[in-house]
LUMVEXBA-275291 format. One record per residue (C-alpha): residue number from 1; residue in one letter; chain; x, y, z. Coordinates in nm, 4 decimals. Each point is the difference from the previous one (the first is absolute). Layout:
residues N
<site NUM,a,A,<X,Y,Z>>,
...
END
This chain:
residues 244
<site 1,x,A,<-0.3563,-2.0468,-1.8228>>,
<site 2,x,A,<-0.0933,-0.1591,-0.3417>>,
<site 3,x,A,<0.0433,-0.3302,-0.1707>>,
<site 4,x,A,<-0.0961,-0.0334,-0.4040>>,
<site 5,x,A,<-0.0363,-0.3094,-0.1808>>,
<site 6,x,A,<-0.0767,0.0800,-0.3430>>,
<site 7,x,A,<-0.0038,-0.1484,-0.3788>>,
<site 8,x,A,<-0.0198,0.1186,-0.3196>>,
<site 9,x,A,<0.1898,0.3692,-0.0410>>,
<site 10,x,A,<0.2174,0.0572,0.2880>>,
<site 11,x,A,<-0.0336,0.2756,0.2403>>,
<site 12,x,A,<0.2421,0.2833,-0.0529>>,
<site 13,x,A,<0.1564,0.2434,0.2737>>,
<site 14,x,A,<0.1309,0.3263,-0.0629>>,
<site 15,x,A,<0.2809,0.0747,0.2630>>,
<site 16,x,A,<0.0730,0.3436,0.0103>>,
<site 17,x,A,<0.3177,0.1646,0.1900>>,
<site 18,x,A,<0.0964,0.3922,0.0082>>,
<site 19,x,A,<0.3646,-0.0837,-0.1020>>,
<site 20,x,A,<-0.0734,-0.3011,-0.2430>>,
<site 21,x,A,<-0.1849,-0.0913,-0.3198>>,
<site 22,x,A,<-0.3288,-0.1522,0.0171>>,
<site 23,x,A,<0.0426,-0.3755,0.0739>>,
<site 24,x,A,<-0.2606,-0.2678,-0.1400>>,
<site 25,x,A,<-0.0685,-0.3335,0.1469>>,
<site 26,x,A,<-0.2413,-0.2839,-0.1156>>,
<site 27,x,A,<-0.1748,-0.2476,0.2151>>,
<site 28,x,A,<-0.2217,-0.2635,-0.0266>>,
<site 29,x,A,<0.0257,-0.0829,0.3594>>,
<site 30,x,A,<0.0972,0.2603,0.2490>>,
<site 31,x,A,<0.0292,0.0714,0.3811>>,
<site 32,x,A,<0.0119,0.3812,0.0997>>,
<site 33,x,A,<0.0750,0.0980,0.3704>>,
<site 34,x,A,<-0.1249,0.3043,0.1491>>,
<site 35,x,A,<0.0971,0.2915,-0.2052>>,
<site 36,x,A,<0.0863,0.3636,0.0798>>,
<site 37,x,A,<0.0434,0.1318,-0.3158>>,
<site 38,x,A,<-0.2329,-0.0066,-0.3370>>,
<site 39,x,A,<0.0358,-0.2275,-0.2487>>,
<site 40,x,A,<-0.1910,-0.0366,-0.3644>>,
<site 41,x,A,<-0.1235,-0.3171,-0.1514>>,
<site 42,x,A,<-0.2267,-0.1371,-0.2308>>,
<site 43,x,A,<-0.0759,-0.2878,-0.2497>>,
<site 44,x,A,<0.0914,0.0724,-0.3999>>,
<site 45,x,A,<-0.2459,-0.2419,-0.1090>>,
<site 46,x,A,<-0.2496,-0.2745,0.0558>>,
<site 47,x,A,<0.0613,-0.1599,0.3789>>,
<site 48,x,A,<-0.1669,-0.1496,0.2953>>,
<site 49,x,A,<0.1519,-0.0146,0.3471>>,
<site 50,x,A,<-0.0804,-0.0707,0.3597>>,
<site 51,x,A,<0.0942,0.2745,0.2166>>,
<site 52,x,A,<0.0177,-0.0664,0.3920>>,
<site 53,x,A,<0.0412,0.2901,0.2405>>,
<site 54,x,A,<0.1476,-0.1397,0.3156>>,
<site 55,x,A,<-0.0582,0.1937,0.3343>>,
<site 56,x,A,<0.3906,0.0479,0.1531>>,
<site 57,x,A,<-0.0759,-0.2466,0.2750>>,
<site 58,x,A,<-0.1664,-0.2254,-0.2618>>,
<site 59,x,A,<0.3357,0.0289,-0.2037>>,
<site 60,x,A,<0.1902,-0.0680,0.3086>>,
<site 61,x,A,<-0.1780,-0.3339,0.0759>>,
<site 62,x,A,<0.0044,-0.1226,-0.3541>>,
<site 63,x,A,<0.3377,0.0939,-0.1281>>,
<site 64,x,A,<0.1954,-0.0758,0.3212>>,
<site 65,x,A,<0.2700,0.2287,-0.0455>>,
<site 66,x,A,<0.0832,0.3370,0.1599>>,
<site 67,x,A,<-0.1778,0.2580,-0.2082>>,
<site 68,x,A,<0.2698,0.2678,0.0040>>,
<site 69,x,A,<0.1508,-0.2153,-0.2827>>,
<site 70,x,A,<-0.3079,0.0732,-0.2226>>,
<site 71,x,A,<-0.0503,0.3594,0.0453>>,
<site 72,x,A,<0.0209,0.2264,-0.2987>>,
<site 73,x,A,<0.0791,-0.3136,-0.2111>>,
<site 74,x,A,<-0.1462,-0.2221,-0.2809>>,
<site 75,x,A,<0.0904,-0.3530,-0.0388>>,
<site 76,x,A,<-0.1008,-0.3517,-0.1465>>,
<site 77,x,A,<-0.2322,-0.1825,0.2562>>,
<site 78,x,A,<0.1832,-0.3121,-0.0527>>,
<site 79,x,A,<0.3279,0.1776,0.2006>>,
<site 80,x,A,<-0.2293,0.0216,0.3032>>,
<site 81,x,A,<-0.2333,-0.3111,-0.0601>>,
<site 82,x,A,<0.2168,-0.2553,-0.1485>>,
<site 83,x,A,<0.0899,-0.1029,-0.3625>>,
<site 84,x,A,<-0.2714,-0.0683,-0.2230>>,
<site 85,x,A,<-0.2839,0.1088,0.2320>>,
<site 86,x,A,<-0.1154,0.2916,-0.2297>>,
<site 87,x,A,<0.0027,-0.2025,-0.3014>>,
<site 88,x,A,<-0.1766,-0.2839,0.1340>>,
<site 89,x,A,<-0.2768,0.2331,0.1456>>,
<site 90,x,A,<-0.0472,0.1913,-0.2961>>,
<site 91,x,A,<-0.0390,-0.2994,-0.2238>>,
<site 92,x,A,<-0.2867,-0.1062,0.2287>>,
<site 93,x,A,<-0.1558,0.3133,0.0015>>,
<site 94,x,A,<-0.0080,0.0194,-0.3652>>,
<site 95,x,A,<-0.1407,-0.3323,-0.0159>>,
<site 96,x,A,<-0.2706,0.0857,0.2177>>,
<site 97,x,A,<-0.3009,0.1702,-0.1973>>,
<site 98,x,A,<-0.1794,0.2240,0.2679>>,
<site 99,x,A,<0.1111,0.2535,0.2643>>,
<site 100,x,A,<-0.1434,-0.1646,0.2622>>,
<site 101,x,A,<0.2153,-0.3268,-0.0298>>,
<site 102,x,A,<0.3227,0.2196,-0.0480>>,
<site 103,x,A,<-0.0713,0.1855,0.3112>>,
<site 104,x,A,<-0.0295,-0.3474,0.1719>>,
<site 105,x,A,<0.3262,-0.0805,-0.1719>>,
<site 106,x,A,<0.1678,0.3101,0.1515>>,
<site 107,x,A,<-0.1650,-0.0601,0.3417>>,
<site 108,x,A,<0.1243,-0.3364,0.0396>>,
<site 109,x,A,<0.3384,0.0724,-0.1292>>,
<site 110,x,A,<0.0626,0.2889,0.2557>>,
<site 111,x,A,<-0.1521,-0.1885,0.2806>>,
<site 112,x,A,<0.2573,-0.2764,-0.0564>>,
<site 113,x,A,<0.2807,0.2599,0.0229>>,
<site 114,x,A,<-0.1273,0.1047,0.3401>>,
<site 115,x,A,<-0.0429,-0.3507,0.1968>>,
<site 116,x,A,<0.2065,0.0066,0.2790>>,
<site 117,x,A,<0.1209,0.3546,-0.0519>>,
<site 118,x,A,<0.1044,0.2075,0.2903>>,
<site 119,x,A,<-0.2582,0.2585,0.0743>>,
<site 120,x,A,<0.1048,0.3587,0.0133>>,
<site 121,x,A,<0.0686,0.1628,0.3169>>,
<site 122,x,A,<-0.2660,0.1043,0.2082>>,
<site 123,x,A,<0.1687,0.3536,0.0361>>,
<site 124,x,A,<0.0280,0.0421,-0.3671>>,
<site 125,x,A,<-0.3527,-0.1084,-0.0557>>,
<site 126,x,A,<-0.1196,0.2426,0.2475>>,
<site 127,x,A,<0.2062,0.2891,-0.1160>>,
<site 128,x,A,<-0.1122,-0.0927,-0.3710>>,
<site 129,x,A,<-0.3435,-0.0211,0.1392>>,
<site 130,x,A,<0.0184,0.3642,0.1354>>,
<site 131,x,A,<0.1603,0.1683,-0.2775>>,
<site 132,x,A,<-0.2179,-0.1134,-0.2197>>,
<site 133,x,A,<-0.3179,0.1139,0.2184>>,
<site 134,x,A,<0.1500,0.3612,0.0300>>,
<site 135,x,A,<0.1029,0.0111,-0.3846>>,
<site 136,x,A,<0.3656,0.0422,0.1321>>,
<site 137,x,A,<-0.0573,0.2697,0.2189>>,
<site 138,x,A,<0.2060,-0.1276,0.3065>>,
<site 139,x,A,<0.3413,0.1179,0.0669>>,
<site 140,x,A,<0.3067,-0.2334,0.0662>>,
<site 141,x,A,<-0.0245,0.1179,0.3580>>,
<site 142,x,A,<-0.3593,-0.0845,0.0572>>,
<site 143,x,A,<0.0255,-0.3384,-0.1713>>,
<site 144,x,A,<0.2758,-0.0985,0.2269>>,
<site 145,x,A,<-0.2287,0.0823,0.2803>>,
<site 146,x,A,<-0.3059,-0.1561,-0.1058>>,
<site 147,x,A,<0.1610,-0.3403,-0.0985>>,
<site 148,x,A,<0.2634,-0.0076,0.3188>>,
<site 149,x,A,<0.2856,-0.0344,-0.2180>>,
<site 150,x,A,<0.3003,0.2583,-0.0652>>,
<site 151,x,A,<0.0173,0.1551,-0.3505>>,
<site 152,x,A,<0.3223,-0.1560,-0.0760>>,
<site 153,x,A,<-0.1609,-0.3698,0.0618>>,
<site 154,x,A,<-0.3163,0.1133,-0.2114>>,
<site 155,x,A,<0.2451,0.1078,-0.2651>>,
<site 156,x,A,<0.1516,-0.3486,-0.0178>>,
<site 157,x,A,<-0.3182,-0.1852,0.0153>>,
<site 158,x,A,<-0.1627,0.2250,-0.2687>>,
<site 159,x,A,<0.2854,-0.0749,-0.2304>>,
<site 160,x,A,<-0.0341,-0.3698,0.0434>>,
<site 161,x,A,<-0.4015,-0.0380,-0.0053>>,
<site 162,x,A,<-0.1146,0.3080,-0.2136>>,
<site 163,x,A,<0.3135,0.0852,-0.1912>>,
<site 164,x,A,<0.0087,0.3563,0.0955>>,
<site 165,x,A,<0.0435,0.1961,0.2602>>,
<site 166,x,A,<-0.2994,0.1462,0.2264>>,
<site 167,x,A,<0.0779,0.3673,-0.1318>>,
<site 168,x,A,<-0.0245,-0.1039,-0.3693>>,
<site 169,x,A,<-0.3017,-0.2294,0.0666>>,
<site 170,x,A,<-0.1553,0.3215,0.1505>>,
<site 171,x,A,<0.0880,0.2327,-0.2990>>,
<site 172,x,A,<-0.1703,-0.2779,-0.2227>>,
<site 173,x,A,<-0.3097,-0.0508,0.1935>>,
<site 174,x,A,<-0.0585,0.4239,0.0152>>,
<site 175,x,A,<0.0707,-0.0386,-0.3843>>,
<site 176,x,A,<-0.2810,-0.2495,-0.0375>>,
<site 177,x,A,<-0.2326,0.1787,0.2195>>,
<site 178,x,A,<0.0665,0.3178,-0.1575>>,
<site 179,x,A,<-0.0525,-0.1500,-0.3493>>,
<site 180,x,A,<-0.3224,-0.1920,0.0872>>,
<site 181,x,A,<-0.1327,0.2770,0.2060>>,
<site 182,x,A,<-0.3859,0.0970,-0.1539>>,
<site 183,x,A,<0.0108,0.3567,-0.1374>>,
<site 184,x,A,<-0.2485,0.1174,0.2020>>,
<site 185,x,A,<0.2112,-0.0853,0.3129>>,
<site 186,x,A,<0.2694,0.2662,-0.1183>>,
<site 187,x,A,<-0.1223,0.3019,-0.1707>>,
<site 188,x,A,<0.3569,0.1080,-0.1107>>,
<site 189,x,A,<0.3239,-0.1680,-0.0144>>,
<site 190,x,A,<0.0972,0.1623,0.3049>>,
<site 191,x,A,<-0.2812,-0.1182,0.2176>>,
<site 192,x,A,<0.0921,-0.3680,-0.1512>>,
<site 193,x,A,<0.3374,0.0462,0.1492>>,
<site 194,x,A,<-0.1268,0.1039,0.3306>>,
<site 195,x,A,<-0.2519,-0.2742,0.0066>>,
<site 196,x,A,<0.2793,-0.2576,-0.0847>>,
<site 197,x,A,<0.2572,0.1225,0.2407>>,
<site 198,x,A,<0.2600,0.1524,-0.2234>>,
<site 199,x,A,<0.1488,0.3209,0.1561>>,
<site 200,x,A,<-0.1133,0.2406,-0.3001>>,
<site 201,x,A,<-0.1116,-0.0476,-0.3433>>,
<site 202,x,A,<0.3632,0.0252,-0.1281>>,
<site 203,x,A,<0.0859,-0.2973,0.2167>>,
<site 204,x,A,<-0.2564,-0.1999,-0.1699>>,
<site 205,x,A,<0.1144,0.1198,-0.3501>>,
<site 206,x,A,<0.3511,-0.1258,0.0671>>,
<site 207,x,A,<-0.1446,-0.3623,0.0955>>,
<site 208,x,A,<-0.2304,-0.0185,-0.2697>>,
<site 209,x,A,<0.2916,0.0760,-0.2514>>,
<site 210,x,A,<0.2447,-0.2379,0.1908>>,
<site 211,x,A,<-0.2215,-0.2951,0.0134>>,
<site 212,x,A,<-0.2084,0.0442,-0.3379>>,
<site 213,x,A,<0.1937,0.2389,-0.2109>>,
<site 214,x,A,<-0.3183,0.2198,-0.0478>>,
<site 215,x,A,<-0.1359,0.3010,0.1931>>,
<site 216,x,A,<-0.2992,-0.0298,0.2409>>,
<site 217,x,A,<-0.2198,0.1732,-0.2360>>,
<site 218,x,A,<0.0893,-0.2534,-0.2694>>,
<site 219,x,A,<-0.0635,-0.3006,0.1990>>,
<site 220,x,A,<-0.2879,0.1126,0.1773>>,
<site 221,x,A,<-0.1657,0.0735,-0.3409>>,
<site 222,x,A,<0.0785,-0.3734,-0.1237>>,
<site 223,x,A,<-0.1578,-0.1215,0.3338>>,
<site 224,x,A,<-0.3277,0.2199,-0.0274>>,
<site 225,x,A,<-0.0255,-0.1242,-0.3592>>,
<site 226,x,A,<0.0316,-0.3604,0.1199>>,
<site 227,x,A,<-0.2505,0.0468,0.2845>>,
<site 228,x,A,<-0.2252,0.1403,-0.2570>>,
<site 229,x,A,<0.0067,-0.3027,-0.1917>>,
<site 230,x,A,<-0.1347,-0.2053,0.2868>>,
<site 231,x,A,<0.3578,-0.1167,0.1133>>,
<site 232,x,A,<-0.0396,0.0765,0.3743>>,
<site 233,x,A,<0.3279,-0.0062,0.2384>>,
<site 234,x,A,<0.0780,-0.3446,0.1216>>,
<site 235,x,A,<0.2345,-0.0246,0.2929>>,
<site 236,x,A,<0.1440,0.3534,-0.0427>>,
<site 237,x,A,<0.0592,-0.0182,-0.3647>>,
<site 238,x,A,<-0.2067,0.0280,-0.3181>>,
<site 239,x,A,<-0.0214,-0.2573,-0.2552>>,
<site 240,x,A,<0.1112,0.0575,-0.3264>>,
<site 241,x,A,<0.0737,0.3803,0.0784>>,
<site 242,x,A,<0.2847,-0.0080,-0.2468>>,
<site 243,x,A,<-0.1638,-0.1666,-0.2927>>,
<site 244,x,A,<-0.0022,0.3283,-0.1834>>,
END
């Protein structure tokens, strides 16, 4: 989940749908939940911004609302954090001359949001940890057995504290694993699909197109270029992989 606070030119997002024209939205401050489809975005001119990437459980504690309300959504942070929250913090960020000071401001602002916040369910924390450890290669039945909770209960807890059901979370984690797998680990796209838990290469291709709007070959080429520029994978994703 992503929080952006910016100044200068706004962030432009281009939302595409099969049966509708491309829709553009502009943001100086934005909060985005977990996404299951691709969104193109960028700045048209000079801009500065702070981008905070939450873990789902961190977002649950900080935002204090059921996260299914944010799934596949983009909204102004004040709708969740209170009127004037974004403007006040952005003004302080602009007035701070160095990034170390800016990060301290962000840390303090988010820490205040988490004071007395209810912790995530231990069941969700365990299930999330298990899914991340195996890059989504765990079935709903296996996850239920590992956590001692029924599949229906896990669906409800994940919707509240992660934002998406376990099956969709697994799909995203497999995608991230396939995208960041070093080229040497999978000699071909078929090898990559097998290593990352897809039924076959066609299954991987469908997921890549659905989640990112590009083929595995196109995305893996971008990932390899990013890695060659010294931008190694961090937490299952590549920094700036879509810069070009």
